[in-house]
Structure formats: C-alpha cells, structure tokens
VOLUM-852361 format. One record per residue (C-alpha): residue number from 1; residue in one letter; x negated, y negated, z negated. Coordinates in steps of 0.25 Angstrom, whole numbers. Layout:
N
+-----+-----+-------+-------+-------+
:   n : res :    px :    py :    pz :
+-----+-----+-------+-------+-------+
: NUM :   A :     X :     Y :     Z :
...
+-----+-----+-------+-------+-------+
This chain:
250
+-----+-----+-------+-------+-------+
:   n : res :    px :    py :    pz :
+-----+-----+-------+-------+-------+
:   1 :   M :  -581 :   -33 :  -225 :
:   2 :   M :  -574 :   -47 :  -223 :
:   3 :   L :  -573 :   -54 :  -210 :
:   4 :   R :  -574 :   -69 :  -209 :
:   5 :   D :  -564 :   -78 :  -202 :
:   6 :   G :  -564 :   -77 :  -188 :
:   7 :   E :  -570 :   -62 :  -188 :
:   8 :   R :  -565 :   -50 :  -185 :
:   9 :   L :  -570 :   -33 :  -186 :
:  10 :   D :  -569 :   -26 :  -172 :
:  11 :   Y :  -574 :   -12 :  -171 :
:  12 :   V :  -584 :   -10 :  -160 :
:  13 :   N :  -590 :     4 :  -153 :
:  14 :   D :  -600 :    12 :  -162 :
:  15 :   K :  -592 :    10 :  -174 :
:  16 :   I :  -596 :    -4 :  -176 :
:  17 :   E :  -587 :   -16 :  -182 :
:  18 :   L :  -589 :   -30 :  -178 :
:  19 :   I :  -587 :   -41 :  -185 :
:  20 :   Q :  -584 :   -53 :  -173 :
:  21 :   N :  -581 :   -66 :  -175 :
:  22 :   G :  -570 :   -72 :  -165 :
:  23 :   E :  -576 :   -85 :  -163 :
:  24 :   G :  -589 :   -80 :  -157 :
:  25 :   L :  -592 :   -68 :  -146 :
:  26 :   T :  -585 :   -56 :  -149 :
:  27 :   F :  -589 :   -41 :  -145 :
:  28 :   G :  -589 :   -38 :  -131 :
:  29 :   T :  -591 :   -29 :  -120 :
:  30 :   D :  -604 :   -35 :  -117 :
:  31 :   A :  -610 :   -32 :  -131 :
:  32 :   L :  -605 :   -19 :  -128 :
:  33 :   L :  -611 :   -16 :  -115 :
:  34 :   L :  -626 :   -22 :  -120 :
:  35 :   A :  -627 :   -13 :  -132 :
:  36 :   S :  -623 :    -2 :  -123 :
:  37 :   Y :  -633 :    -6 :  -112 :
:  38 :   V :  -645 :    -4 :  -121 :
:  39 :   D :  -651 :     9 :  -117 :
:  40 :   G :  -659 :    14 :  -127 :
:  41 :   R :  -663 :    15 :  -141 :
:  42 :   Y :  -670 :     3 :  -148 :
:  43 :   K :  -677 :     1 :  -161 :
:  44 :   D :  -676 :   -14 :  -161 :
:  45 :   A :  -668 :   -23 :  -153 :
:  46 :   V :  -663 :   -38 :  -154 :
:  47 :   E :  -650 :   -44 :  -150 :
:  48 :   L :  -650 :   -59 :  -145 :
:  49 :   G :  -636 :   -66 :  -150 :
:  50 :   G :  -632 :   -55 :  -159 :
:  51 :   G :  -616 :   -61 :  -159 :
:  52 :   S :  -609 :   -52 :  -169 :
:  53 :   G :  -621 :   -42 :  -168 :
:  54 :   I :  -611 :   -31 :  -158 :
:  55 :   I :  -624 :   -27 :  -147 :
:  56 :   S :  -633 :   -25 :  -159 :
:  57 :   L :  -623 :   -16 :  -167 :
:  58 :   L :  -621 :    -9 :  -154 :
:  59 :   L :  -636 :    -7 :  -153 :
:  60 :   L :  -638 :    -1 :  -166 :
:  61 :   T :  -626 :     8 :  -168 :
:  62 :   R :  -627 :    15 :  -153 :
:  63 :   E :  -641 :    17 :  -160 :
:  64 :   K :  -649 :     9 :  -148 :
:  65 :   A :  -657 :     0 :  -158 :
:  66 :   Q :  -661 :     3 :  -172 :
:  67 :   E :  -662 :   -10 :  -176 :
:  68 :   V :  -656 :   -24 :  -171 :
:  69 :   T :  -660 :   -38 :  -173 :
:  70 :   C :  -648 :   -48 :  -170 :
:  71 :   L :  -652 :   -62 :  -166 :
:  72 :   E :  -639 :   -71 :  -166 :
:  73 :   V :  -640 :   -87 :  -166 :
:  74 :   Q :  -627 :   -89 :  -174 :
:  75 :   P :  -627 :   -89 :  -190 :
:  76 :   E :  -614 :   -82 :  -192 :
:  77 :   Y :  -616 :   -71 :  -180 :
:  78 :   A :  -629 :   -68 :  -186 :
:  79 :   E :  -623 :   -65 :  -199 :
:  80 :   L :  -609 :   -58 :  -191 :
:  81 :   I :  -620 :   -49 :  -186 :
:  82 :   E :  -626 :   -47 :  -199 :
:  83 :   R :  -612 :   -42 :  -205 :
:  84 :   N :  -609 :   -34 :  -192 :
:  85 :   A :  -623 :   -26 :  -197 :
:  86 :   E :  -618 :   -25 :  -211 :
:  87 :   H :  -604 :   -20 :  -208 :
:  88 :   N :  -608 :    -9 :  -196 :
:  89 :   S :  -621 :    -5 :  -207 :
:  90 :   L :  -631 :    -9 :  -199 :
:  91 :   S :  -637 :   -20 :  -205 :
:  92 :   D :  -650 :   -13 :  -207 :
:  93 :   R :  -651 :   -11 :  -191 :
:  94 :   L :  -645 :   -25 :  -186 :
:  95 :   R :  -651 :   -38 :  -191 :
:  96 :   A :  -645 :   -52 :  -188 :
:  97 :   V :  -657 :   -64 :  -184 :
:  98 :   C :  -648 :   -76 :  -184 :
:  99 :   C :  -656 :   -84 :  -174 :
: 100 :   D :  -659 :   -91 :  -161 :
: 101 :   V :  -664 :   -81 :  -150 :
: 102 :   R :  -675 :   -90 :  -146 :
: 103 :   E :  -680 :   -93 :  -159 :
: 104 :   Y :  -680 :   -78 :  -164 :
: 105 :   T :  -693 :   -73 :  -169 :
: 106 :   P :  -693 :   -57 :  -168 :
: 107 :   E :  -701 :   -48 :  -179 :
: 108 :   G :  -704 :   -39 :  -167 :
: 109 :   E :  -702 :   -35 :  -154 :
: 110 :   C :  -689 :   -27 :  -151 :
: 111 :   E :  -685 :   -15 :  -142 :
: 112 :   L :  -672 :   -22 :  -138 :
: 113 :   V :  -666 :   -35 :  -137 :
: 114 :   V :  -650 :   -37 :  -133 :
: 115 :   S :  -642 :   -48 :  -130 :
: 116 :   N :  -629 :   -52 :  -123 :
: 117 :   P :  -635 :   -67 :  -125 :
: 118 :   P :  -626 :   -82 :  -120 :
: 119 :   Y :  -623 :   -81 :  -106 :
: 120 :   M :  -618 :   -95 :  -104 :
: 121 :   K :  -627 :  -107 :  -103 :
: 122 :   A :  -625 :  -116 :  -113 :
: 123 :   T :  -620 :  -126 :  -103 :
: 124 :   S :  -611 :  -117 :   -95 :
: 125 :   G :  -597 :  -112 :   -97 :
: 126 :   K :  -586 :  -116 :  -109 :
: 127 :   M :  -591 :  -117 :  -122 :
: 128 :   C :  -583 :  -109 :  -132 :
: 129 :   R :  -576 :  -117 :  -144 :
: 130 :   S :  -584 :  -107 :  -154 :
: 131 :   D :  -598 :  -110 :  -155 :
: 132 :   K :  -600 :   -96 :  -159 :
: 133 :   K :  -597 :   -91 :  -145 :
: 134 :   S :  -603 :  -102 :  -137 :
: 135 :   I :  -616 :   -99 :  -143 :
: 136 :   A :  -614 :   -83 :  -138 :
: 137 :   R :  -611 :   -87 :  -124 :
: 138 :   H :  -618 :  -101 :  -121 :
: 139 :   E :  -634 :  -101 :  -121 :
: 140 :   L :  -634 :  -111 :  -134 :
: 141 :   F :  -645 :  -103 :  -140 :
: 142 :   G :  -656 :  -100 :  -127 :
: 143 :   D :  -652 :   -94 :  -113 :
: 144 :   I :  -652 :   -80 :  -109 :
: 145 :   S :  -669 :   -83 :  -105 :
: 146 :   D :  -671 :   -87 :  -122 :
: 147 :   F :  -662 :   -74 :  -123 :
: 148 :   A :  -671 :   -66 :  -114 :
: 149 :   V :  -685 :   -73 :  -119 :
: 150 :   A :  -681 :   -71 :  -133 :
: 151 :   G :  -678 :   -56 :  -132 :
: 152 :   A :  -691 :   -53 :  -124 :
: 153 :   K :  -697 :   -59 :  -135 :
: 154 :   M :  -692 :   -49 :  -145 :
: 155 :   L :  -693 :   -36 :  -135 :
: 156 :   K :  -704 :   -26 :  -135 :
: 157 :   Y :  -712 :   -22 :  -121 :
: 158 :   G :  -703 :   -14 :  -114 :
: 159 :   G :  -690 :   -20 :  -124 :
: 160 :   S :  -677 :   -20 :  -118 :
: 161 :   M :  -668 :   -32 :  -116 :
: 162 :   V :  -653 :   -30 :  -113 :
: 163 :   F :  -645 :   -42 :  -110 :
: 164 :   V :  -629 :   -44 :  -106 :
: 165 :   Y :  -627 :   -55 :   -98 :
: 166 :   R :  -618 :   -62 :   -89 :
: 167 :   P :  -621 :   -57 :   -72 :
: 168 :   D :  -618 :   -73 :   -70 :
: 169 :   R :  -632 :   -75 :   -78 :
: 170 :   L :  -639 :   -63 :   -75 :
: 171 :   V :  -651 :   -69 :   -66 :
: 172 :   D :  -654 :   -77 :   -79 :
: 173 :   L :  -655 :   -65 :   -86 :
: 174 :   I :  -662 :   -56 :   -80 :
: 175 :   C :  -672 :   -68 :   -76 :
: 176 :   A :  -673 :   -71 :   -91 :
: 177 :   M :  -677 :   -57 :   -94 :
: 178 :   R :  -687 :   -56 :   -85 :
: 179 :   E :  -694 :   -71 :   -88 :
: 180 :   A :  -694 :   -65 :  -103 :
: 181 :   G :  -703 :   -53 :   -99 :
: 182 :   V :  -689 :   -43 :   -98 :
: 183 :   E :  -688 :   -37 :   -85 :
: 184 :   P :  -674 :   -33 :   -81 :
: 185 :   K :  -672 :   -18 :   -80 :
: 186 :   R :  -656 :   -13 :   -81 :
: 187 :   M :  -646 :   -22 :   -77 :
: 188 :   T :  -630 :   -17 :   -78 :
: 189 :   L :  -618 :   -27 :   -72 :
: 190 :   V :  -606 :   -26 :   -80 :
: 191 :   L :  -592 :   -27 :   -73 :
: 192 :   A :  -578 :   -25 :   -78 :
: 193 :   D :  -573 :   -19 :   -68 :
: 194 :   S :  -577 :   -13 :   -54 :
: 195 :   A :  -572 :   -26 :   -47 :
: 196 :   S :  -575 :   -37 :   -58 :
: 197 :   V :  -590 :   -44 :   -57 :
: 198 :   P :  -601 :   -41 :   -66 :
: 199 :   S :  -597 :   -48 :   -81 :
: 200 :   M :  -610 :   -43 :   -89 :
: 201 :   A :  -623 :   -38 :   -86 :
: 202 :   L :  -631 :   -31 :   -94 :
: 203 :   I :  -647 :   -30 :   -91 :
: 204 :   E :  -659 :   -24 :   -98 :
: 205 :   G :  -673 :   -28 :   -97 :
: 206 :   K :  -686 :   -23 :  -101 :
: 207 :   R :  -699 :   -32 :  -108 :
: 208 :   G :  -709 :   -31 :   -99 :
: 209 :   G :  -702 :   -21 :   -90 :
: 210 :   R :  -705 :   -20 :   -75 :
: 211 :   C :  -697 :   -26 :   -64 :
: 212 :   G :  -685 :   -17 :   -59 :
: 213 :   L :  -670 :   -19 :   -63 :
: 214 :   K :  -659 :    -6 :   -64 :
: 215 :   M :  -646 :   -11 :   -59 :
: 216 :   T :  -638 :    -2 :   -64 :
: 217 :   P :  -623 :     1 :   -60 :
: 218 :   P :  -612 :   -10 :   -65 :
: 219 :   L :  -604 :    -6 :   -77 :
: 220 :   I :  -591 :    -8 :   -75 :
: 221 :   I :  -583 :   -10 :   -88 :
: 222 :   Y :  -570 :    -6 :   -83 :
: 223 :   S :  -563 :     5 :   -73 :
: 224 :   D :  -549 :    -5 :   -69 :
: 225 :   R :  -546 :   -18 :   -65 :
: 226 :   E :  -538 :   -19 :   -79 :
: 227 :   H :  -550 :   -17 :   -88 :
: 228 :   R :  -542 :    -6 :   -96 :
: 229 :   Q :  -552 :     5 :   -93 :
: 230 :   Y :  -567 :     8 :   -94 :
: 231 :   S :  -575 :    13 :   -84 :
: 232 :   A :  -582 :    25 :   -86 :
: 233 :   D :  -598 :    18 :   -91 :
: 234 :   M :  -590 :     8 :   -99 :
: 235 :   Q :  -582 :    21 :  -108 :
: 236 :   Y :  -596 :    28 :  -108 :
: 237 :   I :  -603 :    14 :  -113 :
: 238 :   M :  -591 :    14 :  -125 :
: 239 :   E :  -593 :    26 :  -129 :
: 240 :   N :  -608 :    28 :  -130 :
: 241 :   G :  -613 :    15 :  -130 :
: 242 :   S :  -622 :    16 :  -119 :
: 243 :   F :  -622 :    13 :  -105 :
: 244 :   P :  -622 :    25 :   -94 :
: 245 :   K :  -633 :    31 :   -90 :
: 246 :   G :  -632 :    25 :   -76 :
: 247 :   F :  -633 :    12 :   -83 :
: 248 :   K :  -645 :    13 :   -93 :
: 249 :   K :  -661 :    14 :   -89 :
: 250 :   G :  -669 :    23 :   -78 :
+-----+-----+-------+-------+-------+
C-alpha cells in the first residue's frame, strides 16, 4: 500500500490500520466513544459524514453491524474510506457513497444510523485554513436538523440513531431528533475528569419510540487531573469496545 502526500498510517484498536490525512480531522476520542456507545447487533447501518471511515470500521470489526454504508460529501474522503476498507479487508462489508446527506436516496431502510456531525454553525467560530477541516466542523452541508431528518428517513421503525455532539448544542440535537420522529431514549455526558465540565454528549434515539429518556451516569475519562490514568469505565471501553453495563439500555 502506498501512502499519498500528507497521509500517515496509524494503528487503532481492534487491529485496524487507519490511513489518515493530516489536513483533515483525524481519529479521536469522540469517534471511539460513538462506536462503543452502539449497543447491540445490527444487520445494516448508515454513517452520516464518514471522514476517514473509522466509526464504520469499528462497528464492523466489533460485529455491531454486518454491513455499513458510509456517506461522505468530500470526494477525496469518500475515496479514503474505500481505501481504508480495502486495506483492512472490509470492502465487502463497507460501502462509501460520495454525496450530501440531504440528497441521498437510500435503497431501503436500515436498522442503525450513526453520526459525528459538524457541531459549529456555518457563521460561528473561526474557519480553518484547511477547507477539509471547515467542512468537517461547520454546518456547511446541512445543520443538525438536516442530519436528523436524513437519518430518520433511512431508519426502519424502531431503528436506532446514535450521535455524538457538543453539550452546548444538546438542545438543538434533542429537538431535531424529536421533530424528525426519533425519540431520544439514552444519553451520556462525557467529562475529561471529575472536576471538568462535560465536553461531549452521546445520545441514542429510536424512530417511533415512546417518550422516556434514560440519563446514565456520566463517563469520566481520566481518574486524575493530569490525564495520565484512565478511569475504570474508560479502561473497560478501551478493552471491550463497549460501555459497561450501567451505561447500556434497559
């Protein structure tokens, strides 16, 4: 395998080797936690905004989805997803589609939709020098409502939608999910350490679900303020690719 200019090959959990482009957003804790937050086994899944494809790859290697369709608006990243699938021998289970999520017409309904969507409004925040990062971070190709509506259209009745998002825009996400016909059912706030404020939120909704949200205990990533030691919960996630029992459904 030949790497292109600006690319590097990183080893990730589950024996995945990930080709990443330094000009775009690279693999981080949010993607790892989102894939780990998916609870259950699904026949088919769709990822909205795939980037390098790491979330889809993790779902497949952890057997949380049998097949994944990964939607990515940037052509170079749609191609990167295909290359990562091929490099990890998952081309038969992972399909990349280059498109705007608002314009995608699915061939059928799926059981699971996941997304780490852009979290900054198109008019807010400092735009990155790299257009690739700006597209990944800012709502240039659809806001959170567009992502929720697109995902809901792809989901079977009773299917799951799992998003990771910023706490300061959590109200926007919950409202968008409910308006799209997806009822929020489980949510976990994530803190770097016990003295920090939440830095991200994980939320699962059910298409056509009844009202009733389970707030789990917060996930604290580090047990110390210096961020040198994972908490017991985070260590469990790193070792098992799934959240401990107290964070799951039911």
